[in-house]
DRENDO-1510 file (C-alpha; in Angstrom, 1 decimal, always signed):
<recs>
REC; n; res; u; v; w
REC; 1; MET; +24.5; +34.5; -22.0 .
REC; 2; HIS; +23.4; +36.6; -19.0 .
REC; 3; LYS; +21.2; +33.7; -17.9 .
REC; 4; PHE; +24.0; +31.2; -18.3 .
REC; 5; TYR; +26.3; +33.5; -16.3 .
REC; 6; SER; +23.8; +33.7; -13.4 .
REC; 7; ILE; +23.4; +29.9; -13.3 .
REC; 8; MET; +27.2; +29.4; -13.3 .
REC; 9; LEU; +27.7; +32.0; -10.6 .
REC; 10; LEU; +25.0; +30.4; -8.5 .
REC; 11; LYS; +26.7; +27.1; -8.8 .
REC; 12; GLU; +30.0; +28.6; -7.7 .
REC; 13; GLN; +28.4; +30.2; -4.7 .
REC; 14; LEU; +26.8; +26.9; -3.7 .
REC; 15; THR; +30.1; +25.1; -4.1 .
REC; 16; LEU; +31.8; +27.7; -1.9 .
REC; 17; ILE; +29.2; +27.5; +0.8 .
REC; 18; SER; +29.2; +23.7; +0.8 .
REC; 19; SER; +33.0; +23.6; +1.2 .
REC; 20; LYS; +32.7; +25.9; +4.3 .
REC; 21; LEU; +29.7; +24.3; +5.8 .
REC; 22; ARG; +29.6; +20.7; +4.3 .
REC; 23; HIS; +27.3; +19.4; +7.0 .
REC; 24; LEU; +24.7; +22.0; +6.0 .
REC; 25; LEU; +24.6; +20.9; +2.3 .
REC; 26; PRO; +21.2; +19.1; +2.6 .
REC; 27; ILE; +19.5; +22.3; +3.7 .
REC; 28; LEU; +21.3; +24.9; +1.5 .
REC; 29; PRO; +18.6; +24.9; -1.2 .
REC; 30; ALA; +16.0; +25.7; +1.4 .
REC; 31; LEU; +18.2; +28.4; +2.9 .
REC; 32; PHE; +18.7; +29.9; -0.6 .
REC; 33; LEU; +15.1; +29.9; -1.5 .
REC; 34; CYS; +14.2; +31.5; +1.8 .
REC; 35; SER; +16.4; +34.4; +0.9 .
REC; 36; CYS; +14.8; +35.0; -2.5 .
REC; 37; THR; +11.9; +37.4; -3.1 .
REC; 38; SER; +8.6; +36.3; -4.6 .
REC; 39; THR; +9.6; +37.9; -7.9 .
REC; 40; ASP; +12.8; +35.9; -7.9 .
REC; 41; LEU; +10.9; +32.7; -7.4 .
REC; 42; VAL; +8.5; +33.4; -10.3 .
REC; 43; ASN; +11.4; +34.2; -12.6 .
REC; 44; LEU; +13.2; +31.0; -11.6 .
REC; 45; ALA; +10.0; +29.0; -12.2 .
REC; 46; SER; +9.5; +30.6; -15.7 .
REC; 47; GLY; +13.1; +30.1; -16.7 .
REC; 48; LYS; +13.9; +33.8; -16.8 .
REC; 49; GLY; +16.8; +33.6; -14.3 .
REC; 50; LEU; +17.3; +36.1; -11.5 .
REC; 51; GLY; +17.8; +39.2; -13.5 .
REC; 52; THR; +20.8; +41.0; -12.0 .
REC; 53; VAL; +23.7; +39.5; -10.1 .
REC; 54; SER; +23.0; +41.7; -7.1 .
REC; 55; LYS; +19.9; +39.8; -6.3 .
REC; 56; ILE; +21.9; +36.6; -5.7 .
REC; 57; PRO; +22.3; +36.2; -1.9 .
REC; 58; ARG; +26.0; +36.4; -1.0 .
REC; 59; PRO; +27.6; +33.4; +0.7 .
REC; 60; GLU; +28.6; +35.2; +3.9 .
REC; 61; LYS; +25.0; +36.4; +4.5 .
REC; 62; ILE; +23.8; +32.8; +4.3 .
REC; 63; ILE; +26.6; +31.6; +6.6 .
REC; 64; SER; +25.9; +34.5; +9.1 .
REC; 65; SER; +22.2; +33.7; +9.1 .
REC; 66; VAL; +22.9; +30.0; +9.8 .
REC; 67; ILE; +25.3; +30.7; +12.6 .
REC; 68; ASP; +23.2; +33.4; +14.3 .
REC; 69; LYS; +19.7; +32.0; +13.9 .
REC; 70; ASN; +19.8; +28.4; +12.8 .
REC; 71; ILE; +22.7; +26.7; +14.5 .
REC; 72; ALA; +20.6; +24.6; +16.9 .
REC; 73; ALA; +18.3; +23.6; +14.1 .
REC; 74; THR; +21.1; +22.6; +11.8 .
REC; 75; ARG; +22.7; +20.5; +14.6 .
REC; 76; GLN; +19.5; +18.7; +15.3 .
REC; 77; TYR; +19.0; +18.2; +11.5 .
REC; 78; SER; +22.3; +16.2; +11.4 .
REC; 79; MET; +21.7; +14.0; +14.4 .
REC; 80; PRO; +18.7; +12.5; +16.4 .
REC; 81; LYS; +17.4; +14.8; +19.1 .
REC; 82; GLU; +18.2; +12.5; +22.0 .
REC; 83; ILE; +21.8; +12.0; +20.9 .
REC; 84; TYR; +22.2; +15.8; +20.5 .
REC; 85; GLU; +20.9; +16.4; +24.0 .
REC; 86; GLU; +23.2; +13.7; +25.4 .
REC; 87; LYS; +26.2; +15.3; +23.6 .
REC; 88; LEU; +25.5; +18.8; +25.0 .
REC; 89; THR; +25.0; +17.4; +28.6 .
REC; 90; ASP; +28.1; +15.2; +28.6 .
REC; 91; GLU; +30.3; +17.9; +27.0 .
REC; 92; LYS; +29.2; +20.5; +29.6 .
REC; 93; LEU; +29.1; +18.4; +32.7 .
REC; 94; PHE; +32.2; +16.3; +32.2 .
REC; 95; PHE; +34.5; +19.3; +32.4 .
REC; 96; GLU; +32.6; +21.0; +35.2 .
REC; 97; GLN; +33.3; +18.1; +37.7 .
REC; 98; ASP; +32.9; +18.1; +41.4 .
REC; 99; LEU; +36.2; +17.4; +43.1 .
REC; 100; LYS; +35.0; +18.3; +46.6 .
REC; 101; ASN; +32.4; +15.6; +47.2 .
REC; 102; ASP; +34.9; +13.0; +48.6 .
REC; 103; ASP; +32.2; +10.9; +50.3 .
REC; 104; GLN; +30.4; +10.3; +47.1 .
REC; 105; SER; +33.6; +9.7; +45.0 .
REC; 106; LYS; +34.8; +7.0; +47.4 .
REC; 107; LYS; +31.6; +4.9; +47.1 .
REC; 108; LYS; +32.3; +1.7; +45.2 .
REC; 109; ILE; +30.6; +1.3; +41.8 .
REC; 110; HIS; +29.1; -2.1; +40.9 .
REC; 111; ASP; +27.6; -3.4; +37.7 .
REC; 112; ASN; +24.0; -4.6; +37.2 .
REC; 113; LYS; +25.0; -8.0; +38.6 .
REC; 114; GLY; +26.3; -6.5; +41.8 .
REC; 115; LYS; +30.0; -7.1; +41.0 .
REC; 116; LEU; +32.6; -4.3; +41.3 .
REC; 117; ILE; +33.2; -2.9; +37.9 .
REC; 118; THR; +36.6; -3.5; +36.2 .
REC; 119; LEU; +38.1; -1.2; +33.7 .
REC; 120; SER; +40.6; -2.4; +31.1 .
REC; 121; TRP; +43.6; -0.2; +30.6 .
REC; 122; PRO; +43.0; +2.3; +27.8 .
REC; 123; ILE; +46.6; +2.6; +26.8 .
REC; 124; LYS; +49.9; +0.8; +27.7 .
REC; 125; GLY; +51.9; +3.3; +29.8 .
REC; 126; LYS; +52.6; +4.4; +33.3 .
REC; 127; VAL; +50.5; +6.7; +35.5 .
REC; 128; VAL; +52.4; +10.0; +35.7 .
REC; 129; ASN; +49.8; +12.1; +37.4 .
REC; 130; LYS; +47.3; +10.7; +39.9 .
REC; 131; PHE; +43.7; +11.6; +40.6 .
REC; 132; LYS; +43.3; +15.1; +42.2 .
REC; 133; GLU; +47.0; +15.7; +41.8 .
REC; 134; THR; +47.9; +19.4; +41.1 .
REC; 135; VAL; +49.2; +19.9; +37.5 .
REC; 136; ASN; +50.0; +23.4; +36.2 .
REC; 137; GLY; +48.3; +24.9; +39.3 .
REC; 138; LYS; +45.1; +23.0; +38.9 .
REC; 139; SER; +43.8; +19.8; +40.5 .
REC; 140; ILE; +43.0; +17.2; +37.8 .
REC; 141; SER; +39.8; +15.2; +37.9 .
REC; 142; GLY; +41.3; +12.2; +36.2 .
REC; 143; ILE; +44.7; +10.6; +35.7 .
REC; 144; HIS; +47.4; +11.1; +33.1 .
REC; 145; ILE; +48.9; +8.0; +31.5 .
REC; 146; SER; +52.1; +8.4; +29.5 .
REC; 147; ALA; +51.5; +8.1; +25.7 .
REC; 148; LYS; +53.6; +7.9; +22.6 .
REC; 149; LYS; +52.8; +9.6; +19.3 .
REC; 150; ASN; +49.8; +7.9; +17.6 .
REC; 151; GLN; +49.7; +5.2; +20.3 .
REC; 152; GLU; +46.4; +3.2; +20.1 .
REC; 153; VAL; +43.8; +4.0; +22.7 .
REC; 154; TYR; +41.2; +1.4; +23.7 .
REC; 155; CYS; +37.8; +1.5; +25.4 .
REC; 156; ALA; +38.0; +0.8; +29.1 .
REC; 157; LEU; +34.3; +0.0; +29.6 .
REC; 158; GLN; +31.6; -0.7; +27.0 .
REC; 159; GLY; +28.9; +1.9; +26.4 .
REC; 160; LYS; +27.6; +4.5; +24.0 .
REC; 161; VAL; +29.6; +7.4; +22.6 .
REC; 162; THR; +27.9; +10.6; +23.8 .
REC; 163; TYR; +30.5; +13.0; +22.8 .
REC; 164; VAL; +33.2; +13.0; +20.2 .
REC; 165; GLY; +35.0; +16.2; +19.0 .
REC; 166; PRO; +37.4; +18.9; +20.0 .
REC; 167; HIS; +37.6; +20.6; +23.4 .
REC; 168; SER; +39.4; +23.9; +24.1 .
REC; 169; GLN; +41.4; +22.5; +27.0 .
REC; 170; PHE; +41.7; +18.8; +26.2 .
REC; 171; GLY; +41.9; +18.7; +22.4 .
REC; 172; LYS; +40.1; +15.8; +20.6 .
REC; 173; THR; +38.0; +14.0; +23.2 .
REC; 174; ILE; +35.7; +11.0; +23.4 .
REC; 175; ILE; +33.1; +10.5; +26.2 .
REC; 176; ILE; +31.4; +7.1; +26.6 .
REC; 177; ARG; +28.4; +6.6; +28.8 .
REC; 178; SER; +28.0; +3.1; +30.3 .
REC; 179; GLU; +25.5; +1.5; +32.7 .
REC; 180; ASN; +24.7; +2.9; +36.1 .
REC; 181; GLY; +25.4; +6.4; +35.1 .
REC; 182; ILE; +29.2; +5.9; +34.5 .
REC; 183; LYS; +30.9; +8.2; +32.0 .
REC; 184; ILE; +34.5; +7.9; +30.9 .
REC; 185; ALA; +36.5; +10.5; +29.0 .
REC; 186; TYR; +39.5; +10.0; +26.8 .
REC; 187; ALA; +41.3; +13.2; +25.8 .
REC; 188; TYR; +44.5; +14.5; +24.2 .
REC; 189; LEU; +43.8; +12.3; +21.1 .
REC; 190; SER; +45.2; +12.9; +17.6 .
REC; 191; LYS; +42.5; +10.8; +15.9 .
REC; 192; THR; +39.1; +9.4; +16.9 .
REC; 193; PHE; +37.3; +6.5; +15.2 .
REC; 194; PRO; +33.8; +6.0; +16.6 .
REC; 195; LYS; +30.9; +8.3; +15.7 .
REC; 196; LEU; +28.4; +10.0; +18.0 .
REC; 197; GLY; +25.8; +7.5; +19.1 .
REC; 198; ASP; +27.9; +4.4; +18.4 .
REC; 199; GLN; +27.9; +1.5; +20.8 .
REC; 200; VAL; +31.5; +0.5; +21.6 .
REC; 201; LYS; +32.8; -2.7; +23.3 .
REC; 202; GLN; +35.4; -3.0; +26.0 .
REC; 203; LYS; +38.9; -3.1; +24.5 .
REC; 204; GLN; +37.6; -1.8; +21.2 .
REC; 205; LEU; +40.0; +0.7; +19.4 .
REC; 206; LEU; +38.8; +4.3; +20.0 .
REC; 207; GLY; +41.6; +6.4; +18.5 .
REC; 208; LEU; +45.2; +7.5; +18.7 .
REC; 209; ALA; +46.9; +9.5; +21.4 .
REC; 210; CYS; +48.7; +12.7; +20.5 .
REC; 211; GLY; +51.9; +11.7; +22.3 .
REC; 212; THR; +53.4; +15.1; +21.5 .
REC; 213; LYS; +55.8; +17.2; +23.6 .
REC; 214; GLU; +52.9; +19.4; +24.5 .
REC; 215; HIS; +50.6; +16.5; +25.4 .
REC; 216; PRO; +52.7; +13.4; +26.1 .
REC; 217; VAL; +49.9; +11.8; +28.0 .
REC; 218; LEU; +46.4; +10.3; +27.7 .
REC; 219; TYR; +43.9; +12.1; +29.9 .
REC; 220; PHE; +41.6; +9.4; +31.4 .
REC; 221; ALA; +38.7; +10.5; +33.6 .
REC; 222; MET; +35.7; +8.9; +35.1 .
REC; 223; GLN; +32.3; +10.1; +36.5 .
REC; 224; LYS; +29.4; +8.5; +38.4 .
REC; 225; GLY; +26.6; +10.9; +37.6 .
REC; 226; THR; +28.3; +14.3; +38.0 .
REC; 227; ILE; +30.8; +13.2; +40.6 .
REC; 228; SER; +34.4; +12.7; +39.7 .
REC; 229; VAL; +35.7; +9.2; +40.6 .
REC; 230; ASN; +39.3; +7.9; +40.8 .
REC; 231; PRO; +39.6; +5.4; +37.9 .
REC; 232; MET; +42.7; +3.8; +39.4 .
REC; 233; GLN; +40.6; +1.8; +41.9 .
REC; 234; TYR; +38.8; +0.1; +39.1 .
REC; 235; LEU; +41.6; -0.6; +36.6 .
REC; 236; GLU; +42.6; -4.2; +36.1 .
REC; 237; ARG; +44.7; -5.4; +39.1 .
REC; 238; ILE; +46.4; -8.5; +37.7 .
REC; 239; ASN; +47.6; -6.9; +34.4 .
REC; 240; TYR; +48.6; -3.6; +36.0 .
REC; 241; MET; +50.6; -1.7; +33.4 .
REC; 242; PRO; +54.4; -2.0; +33.6 .
REC; 243; LYS; +56.0; +1.2; +34.8 .
REC; 244; GLU; +59.3; +2.6; +35.6 .
REC; 245; VAL; +59.4; +3.5; +39.3 .
REC; 246; PRO; +61.9; +6.0; +40.6 .
REC; 247; PHE; +63.3; +5.0; +44.0 .
REC; 248; VAL; +65.9; +5.9; +46.6 .
REC; 249; LYS; +67.6; +3.2; +48.8 .
REC; 250; MET; +68.7; +4.3; +52.2 .
REC; 251; HIS; +69.8; +2.7; +55.5 .
REC; 252; GLY; +70.0; +3.6; +59.1 .
REC; 253; LEU; +72.8; +1.5; +60.7 .
REC; 254; GLY; +72.3; -1.2; +58.1 .
REC; 255; ASN; +68.5; -1.3; +58.5 .
REC; 256; ASP; +67.8; -0.6; +54.8 .
REC; 257; PHE; +64.7; +0.7; +52.9 .
REC; 258; VAL; +63.6; +1.2; +49.3 .
REC; 259; ILE; +61.6; +4.4; +49.3 .
REC; 260; VAL; +59.1; +5.4; +46.5 .
REC; 261; GLU; +56.5; +8.1; +46.1 .
REC; 262; ASP; +52.9; +6.9; +46.3 .
REC; 263; LYS; +52.0; +8.2; +42.9 .
REC; 264; PHE; +54.1; +5.4; +41.4 .
REC; 265; PHE; +52.8; +2.7; +43.7 .
REC; 266; ASN; +49.8; +0.5; +43.2 .
REC; 267; TYR; +48.2; -0.2; +46.6 .
REC; 268; GLN; +45.8; -2.8; +45.1 .
REC; 269; ASN; +48.7; -4.9; +44.0 .
REC; 270; ALA; +50.9; -4.0; +47.0 .
REC; 271; LYS; +51.8; -7.5; +48.3 .
REC; 272; HIS; +53.1; -8.7; +45.0 .
REC; 273; GLU; +55.0; -5.5; +44.3 .
REC; 274; VAL; +56.6; -5.3; +47.8 .
REC; 275; LYS; +57.8; -8.9; +47.8 .
REC; 276; LEU; +59.3; -8.4; +44.4 .
REC; 277; VAL; +61.1; -5.2; +45.3 .
REC; 278; CYS; +62.3; -6.4; +48.7 .
REC; 279; ASP; +63.8; -9.7; +47.4 .
REC; 280; ARG; +67.5; -9.4; +47.7 .
REC; 281; ARG; +68.1; -11.7; +44.7 .
REC; 282; LEU; +65.3; -11.0; +42.3 .
REC; 283; GLY; +64.6; -7.3; +43.3 .
REC; 284; VAL; +66.3; -4.3; +44.7 .
REC; 285; GLY; +66.5; -5.9; +48.1 .
REC; 286; CYS; +65.7; -4.3; +51.5 .
REC; 287; ASP; +64.3; -4.9; +55.0 .
REC; 288; GLN; +61.2; -2.8; +54.3 .
REC; 289; MET; +59.6; -0.8; +51.5 .
REC; 290; ILE; +58.5; +2.7; +52.3 .
REC; 291; VAL; +55.8; +4.5; +50.3 .
REC; 292; PHE; +55.5; +8.2; +51.0 .
REC; 293; SER; +53.2; +11.1; +50.1 .
REC; 294; LYS; +53.8; +14.8; +50.2 .
REC; 295; THR; +50.8; +15.7; +52.3 .
REC; 296; LEU; +52.0; +19.2; +53.4 .
REC; 297; PRO; +55.1; +21.4; +52.5 .
REC; 298; ASP; +56.8; +20.3; +55.7 .
REC; 299; GLU; +55.0; +17.0; +56.3 .
REC; 300; TYR; +55.4; +13.6; +54.6 .
REC; 301; GLY; +53.0; +10.7; +55.0 .
REC; 302; MET; +54.6; +7.3; +55.3 .
REC; 303; VAL; +53.3; +3.7; +54.8 .
REC; 304; VAL; +55.6; +0.9; +55.9 .
REC; 305; PHE; +55.6; -2.6; +54.1 .
REC; 306; ASN; +57.5; -5.6; +55.4 .
REC; 307; GLN; +59.4; -8.0; +53.2 .
REC; 308; ASP; +56.4; -10.4; +53.1 .
REC; 309; GLY; +54.2; -7.7; +51.8 .
REC; 310; SER; +52.3; -7.1; +55.1 .
REC; 311; LYS; +51.8; -3.6; +56.3 .
REC; 312; GLY; +54.0; -2.4; +59.2 .
REC; 313; GLU; +53.4; +0.5; +61.5 .
REC; 314; VAL; +55.9; +2.8; +63.1 .
REC; 315; CYS; +59.5; +2.4; +61.9 .
REC; 316; GLY; +62.1; +4.6; +63.6 .
REC; 317; ASN; +65.0; +4.2; +61.2 .
REC; 318; ALA; +62.7; +4.6; +58.2 .
REC; 319; THR; +61.3; +7.8; +59.7 .
REC; 320; ARG; +64.8; +9.2; +60.0 .
REC; 321; CYS; +65.6; +8.3; +56.4 .
REC; 322; LEU; +62.4; +9.8; +55.0 .
REC; 323; ALA; +63.0; +12.9; +57.2 .
REC; 324; TRP; +66.4; +13.3; +55.6 .
REC; 325; LEU; +64.8; +13.2; +52.1 .
REC; 326; CYS; +62.3; +15.8; +53.2 .
REC; 327; PHE; +65.1; +18.1; +54.4 .
REC; 328; GLN; +66.9; +17.7; +51.1 .
REC; 329; ASP; +63.7; +18.5; +49.3 .
REC; 330; THR; +62.6; +21.5; +51.4 .
REC; 331; GLY; +65.9; +22.8; +52.7 .
REC; 332; LYS; +64.4; +23.1; +56.1 .
REC; 333; GLN; +65.9; +21.8; +59.4 .
REC; 334; ASN; +62.7; +20.3; +60.7 .
REC; 335; CYS; +59.6; +18.4; +59.4 .
REC; 336; SER; +57.0; +15.9; +60.5 .
REC; 337; ILE; +56.4; +12.3; +59.3 .
REC; 338; ARG; +52.9; +11.0; +59.6 .
REC; 339; VAL; +52.4; +7.3; +60.1 .
REC; 340; LEU; +48.8; +6.1; +60.5 .
REC; 341; ASP; +47.5; +8.5; +63.2 .
REC; 342; LYS; +50.9; +9.2; +64.7 .
REC; 343; VAL; +52.8; +12.4; +63.8 .
REC; 344; ILE; +56.6; +12.2; +64.5 .
REC; 345; PRO; +58.5; +15.5; +64.7 .
REC; 346; CYS; +62.0; +15.3; +63.1 .
REC; 347; PHE; +65.0; +17.6; +63.0 .
REC; 348; VAL; +68.6; +17.8; +61.8 .
REC; 349; SER; +71.0; +17.3; +64.6 .
REC; 350; GLY; +74.3; +17.1; +62.7 .
REC; 351; LYS; +75.9; +16.1; +59.4 .
REC; 352; ASP; +73.7; +13.3; +58.1 .
REC; 353; LYS; +72.3; +12.8; +61.6 .
REC; 354; ILE; +68.6; +13.0; +62.2 .
REC; 355; SER; +66.8; +13.1; +65.5 .
REC; 356; VAL; +63.1; +12.1; +65.9 .
REC; 357; ASN; +60.7; +12.3; +68.8 .
REC; 358; MET; +59.2; +8.8; +68.9 .
REC; 359; GLY; +56.6; +9.8; +71.6 .
REC; 360; THR; +55.7; +8.3; +74.9 .
REC; 361; PRO; +56.1; +4.5; +75.3 .
REC; 362; LYS; +53.1; +2.5; +76.5 .
REC; 363; PHE; +53.4; -0.4; +78.9 .
REC; 364; GLN; +49.7; -1.3; +78.7 .
REC; 365; ALA; +47.8; -2.0; +75.5 .
REC; 366; GLU; +45.1; -4.4; +74.3 .
REC; 367; TRP; +47.5; -6.6; +72.4 .
REC; 368; MET; +49.7; -7.3; +75.4 .
REC; 369; PRO; +49.3; -10.8; +76.9 .
REC; 370; SER; +48.5; -11.2; +80.6 .
REC; 371; SER; +51.2; -11.8; +83.2 .
REC; 372; ASP; +50.2; -15.4; +83.4 .
REC; 373; ILE; +50.8; -15.9; +79.7 .
REC; 374; MET; +54.1; -14.1; +79.9 .
REC; 375; TRP; +55.2; -16.4; +82.7 .
REC; 376; LYS; +54.3; -19.5; +80.6 .
REC; 377; LEU; +56.1; -18.1; +77.5 .
REC; 378; ALA; +59.2; -17.5; +79.7 .
REC; 379; LYS; +59.1; -21.0; +81.0 .
REC; 380; ASN; +58.6; -22.6; +77.6 .
REC; 381; TYR; +61.7; -20.8; +76.1 .
REC; 382; SER; +63.9; -20.9; +79.3 .
REC; 383; LEU; +63.7; -17.2; +79.9 .
REC; 384; ASN; +63.4; -15.0; +83.0 .
REC; 385; ALA; +59.9; -13.5; +83.1 .
REC; 386; ARG; +61.1; -10.7; +85.3 .
REC; 387; GLU; +63.4; -9.6; +82.4 .
REC; 388; MET; +60.7; -9.6; +79.8 .
REC; 389; MET; +58.4; -6.7; +79.0 .
REC; 390; CYS; +56.0; -5.6; +76.4 .
REC; 391; VAL; +56.2; -2.1; +75.0 .
REC; 392; ASP; +54.1; -0.2; +72.5 .
REC; 393; MET; +55.9; +2.4; +70.5 .
REC; 394; GLY; +53.1; +2.7; +67.9 .
REC; 395; ASN; +54.0; -0.9; +67.0 .
REC; 396; PRO; +54.3; -3.9; +69.3 .
REC; 397; HIS; +57.6; -4.9; +70.9 .
REC; 398; LEU; +58.6; -7.7; +73.3 .
REC; 399; VAL; +61.9; -6.9; +75.1 .
REC; 400; ILE; +64.0; -9.8; +76.5 .
REC; 401; LEU; +67.0; -8.9; +78.6 .
REC; 402; ASN; +69.5; -11.7; +78.8 .
REC; 403; GLN; +73.2; -11.7; +78.9 .
REC; 404; ASN; +73.8; -15.1; +77.4 .
REC; 405; ILE; +71.7; -15.4; +74.3 .
REC; 406; THR; +73.3; -16.9; +71.2 .
REC; 407; GLU; +72.6; -16.0; +67.5 .
REC; 408; ASN; +71.1; -19.4; +66.9 .
REC; 409; PHE; +68.8; -19.0; +70.0 .
REC; 410; MET; +67.7; -15.5; +68.8 .
REC; 411; SER; +66.8; -16.8; +65.3 .
REC; 412; LYS; +64.8; -19.8; +66.6 .
REC; 413; VAL; +63.0; -18.0; +69.5 .
REC; 414; GLY; +62.5; -14.8; +67.6 .
REC; 415; ALA; +60.7; -16.6; +64.7 .
REC; 416; CYS; +58.5; -18.5; +67.2 .
REC; 417; LEU; +57.5; -15.6; +69.4 .
REC; 418; SER; +57.0; -13.0; +66.6 .
REC; 419; SER; +54.1; -15.1; +65.2 .
REC; 420; HIS; +52.9; -16.7; +68.5 .
REC; 421; HIS; +49.1; -16.9; +69.0 .
REC; 422; SER; +49.6; -14.9; +72.2 .
REC; 423; PHE; +50.3; -11.9; +69.9 .
REC; 424; PRO; +47.4; -11.9; +67.4 .
REC; 425; LYS; +49.0; -9.3; +65.1 .
REC; 426; GLY; +52.5; -10.4; +65.6 .
REC; 427; VAL; +55.3; -8.8; +67.7 .
REC; 428; ASN; +58.9; -7.5; +67.2 .
REC; 429; VAL; +61.2; -9.4; +69.5 .
REC; 430; ASN; +64.2; -7.5; +71.0 .
REC; 431; PHE; +67.1; -9.4; +72.5 .
REC; 432; ALA; +69.2; -7.1; +74.7 .
REC; 433; LYS; +72.2; -7.2; +77.0 .
REC; 434; ILE; +73.9; -4.5; +79.0 .
REC; 435; LYS; +77.7; -4.0; +78.7 .
REC; 436; ASN; +79.7; -0.9; +79.8 .
REC; 437; ASP; +76.5; +1.1; +80.5 .
REC; 438; ALA; +75.4; +0.6; +76.9 .
REC; 439; ILE; +72.6; -1.6; +75.5 .
REC; 440; HIS; +73.7; -4.2; +72.9 .
REC; 441; LEU; +70.7; -5.1; +70.8 .
REC; 442; LYS; +69.5; -7.6; +68.2 .
REC; 443; VAL; +65.9; -7.4; +66.8 .
REC; 444; TRP; +63.7; -10.0; +65.1 .
REC; 445; GLU; +61.2; -7.9; +63.1 .
REC; 446; ARG; +57.8; -9.5; +62.4 .
REC; 447; GLY; +57.4; -10.1; +58.7 .
REC; 448; THR; +61.1; -9.5; +58.0 .
REC; 449; GLY; +63.4; -11.5; +60.4 .
REC; 450; LEU; +66.7; -10.5; +62.0 .
REC; 451; THR; +67.8; -7.1; +60.9 .
REC; 452; LEU; +71.0; -5.2; +61.5 .
REC; 453; ALA; +69.2; -2.4; +63.3 .
REC; 454; CYS; +65.7; -1.4; +64.4 .
REC; 455; GLY; +64.9; +2.2; +65.5 .
REC; 456; SER; +61.5; +1.5; +67.2 .
REC; 457; GLY; +63.1; -1.6; +68.8 .
REC; 458; ALA; +65.9; +0.5; +70.2 .
REC; 459; CYS; +63.3; +2.9; +71.7 .
REC; 460; ALA; +61.2; +0.1; +73.1 .
REC; 461; THR; +64.2; -1.7; +74.6 .
REC; 462; PHE; +65.6; +1.5; +76.1 .
REC; 463; SER; +62.1; +2.3; +77.6 .
REC; 464; ALA; +61.8; -1.2; +79.1 .
REC; 465; ILE; +65.3; -1.4; +80.6 .
REC; 466; ASN; +65.0; +2.2; +81.9 .
REC; 467; LYS; +61.7; +1.2; +83.6 .
REC; 468; MET; +63.4; -1.9; +85.1 .
REC; 469; GLY; +66.0; +0.5; +86.6 .
REC; 470; PHE; +69.1; -0.8; +84.8 .
REC; 471; VAL; +69.9; +2.3; +82.7 .
REC; 472; ASN; +69.6; +6.1; +83.1 .
REC; 473; ASP; +67.6; +8.6; +81.0 .
REC; 474; GLU; +70.4; +8.8; +78.4 .
REC; 475; VAL; +72.0; +5.7; +76.8 .
REC; 476; THR; +73.8; +4.4; +73.8 .
REC; 477; VAL; +72.2; +1.5; +71.9 .
REC; 478; LYS; +74.7; -0.5; +70.0 .
REC; 479; PHE; +74.0; -2.5; +66.8 .
REC; 480; ALA; +76.3; -4.4; +64.5 .
REC; 481; VAL; +76.9; -1.4; +62.2 .
REC; 482; GLY; +76.8; +1.6; +64.6 .
REC; 483; ASP; +75.1; +3.3; +67.5 .
REC; 484; LEU; +71.9; +5.2; +68.3 .
REC; 485; GLN; +71.6; +7.8; +71.1 .
REC; 486; LEU; +68.5; +7.5; +73.1 .
REC; 487; SER; +67.1; +9.9; +75.8 .
REC; 488; LEU; +64.0; +10.6; +77.7 .
REC; 489; GLN; +62.6; +14.2; +77.5 .
REC; 490; ASP; +59.3; +14.9; +79.2 .
REC; 491; SER; +58.4; +11.2; +79.0 .
REC; 492; ASN; +59.1; +11.2; +75.2 .
REC; 493; VAL; +61.8; +9.1; +73.7 .
REC; 494; ILE; +64.2; +11.0; +71.5 .
REC; 495; MET; +66.3; +8.9; +69.1 .
REC; 496; GLU; +69.3; +10.3; +67.2 .
REC; 497; GLY; +71.4; +8.5; +64.6 .
REC; 498; PRO; +73.1; +8.6; +61.2 .
REC; 499; VAL; +71.4; +7.9; +57.8 .
REC; 500; GLU; +72.9; +7.2; +54.5 .
REC; 501; LYS; +71.7; +7.2; +50.9 .
REC; 502; THR; +73.2; +4.2; +49.1 .
REC; 503; ILE; +71.7; +4.2; +45.6 .
REC; 504; GLU; +69.1; +6.0; +43.5 .
REC; 505; GLY; +67.5; +4.8; +40.3 .
REC; 506; THR; +64.4; +3.2; +38.8 .
REC; 507; PHE; +63.0; -0.3; +38.7 .
REC; 508; THR; +60.3; -1.8; +36.5 .
REC; 509; LEU; +57.0; -3.2; +37.8 .
</recs>
C-alpha cells in the first residue's frame, strides 16, 4: 500500500509539473532522476519504491531549478539553435531601434532583382499615426493602422518568422525576416497563427488584431539591419487603403482651399488624390489643396497643390488661411508658415484679418525671359511691352497692365501665356488696371485657371506697378469678392486681408 501510495503521489507530482511547464515534459524524467540519490535509484530499480514521501522531490524545487539553472538549455531543447538565436536577436534589436540615423533610414531598399520592394497592406484601415510621430510622449518607430476587434492581419512581405510571442509593451507580436536584412514587426495582436521558423508568403494570414479600446491599432514597423525605416514609402501605391480624411475648407476673397494635415495625406499618390479633392463636381472642390505639418509649436509647414495635381509654390491667400488655423490652435497672435525654403511671418491684424510678410519681390531671376522675348510676346498678343513685367514672389508672375482687357481676352491669353515655352515651369498671369488709385486685378493661375483672388498675384502686381511709378507704397488691390491692403515696409511686401472658414468635415480617399 505504501509503495502504491508513493507511485500515485509521484504521478500526481509529474502531472502538476507538466501542467505548469508543459514544454518541459520531454525532460522531466531526467530532471527527476537527477534529483534522486544513488540509494533512491537502487530502490527504484529493485522495485522497493522510494521509502518515505519526504524523499520525493517537491515540484517547486524542480521548477526553481529549471528556471534558475536550465532555462537556456530547455529553450534550446525545444527549438533548433539557429532559430533560437534569431529569436533572441530579433526580439531584442527590433525594440531598441535607431530613430536618429536619418541618412540611413532614407536610403531606398531594393529586392535581389534591383527593384524597389513593395509591401502589401497588412490590414485594411487608415494610418492614424505616422513614422516618428510622438505618441504618449514617445516617438514611434513604425506606424499605427486603425484596426477592429479580431480583424485579420496579413503578411506584407514574404520571409521567415524569427519571433512570435508576447512583448511587455506591444502585446502579442510577430517579427518576420525577409531578404536583404529586412525585418517587419506586427504587434498588438490578439492571436497569432505561424510558428517560430515558419516560412510565410506575402498576403498570408498571420493573425488577428486586438482592436480593443486600449489598442485600437495594428503596430506595423520595419527595419533594414538595425535601422528603423518608414514603411509608408514601400506600401502599395495603387491600392492605397481607403481612409477618412478630416479637412477644413477656407477662402481668402473667394480664393478657396481644402486644407488637410500631412499625416492623412499620401504624397506617393498625390496627383490622383489632389485632382479628386479639387474637382468641384466629384470632390470637395477648391482652387488649391493645402497639406500642412506642425513642424514647431508656432510654425506650420505648407505644401501647395494645384487643381491639376501639380505642386505649387508660395500662395499668399493660403498662407493667411493656414495662419488663421494656427492661431486658433495655439491661441497666439503670431506664427510662421514655411513653404519650401521660405519662412513667412504672419500675425493677427483684426477680427478674422491676417497680415503676412511676403518678403522682397525679385525683378531678376533665371526663369524670366529676355527683354527681346518679352517684346515678341507683347507683339503676338497685342500688348504693350512697357506695361509688362516679370516678378518673383517665391513663385513666378507675369504682370500685364492694361485698361481695356475683356474677360474673354484674359481667359484666352492667360491660358496661352501661363504654359508658354518661354516660361519652362509655367507662370501666373496677372491682368491689372488702375481706377481711383486702386488696382483692379484678375489672375490666371498656372495649373488652376482664373480665380476670384490671388494673394501672391496681388503682391507681384503691386510691386510691378509701384516700380513703374503708377502707385504709392500703400494701395488697395480689388478683387471680385473683396479687397486686400498692400504696403511696402523695408522693401518687404505686407499683405492684409480677411479669411473665412466655410466648412469642416471628412472625405474618403
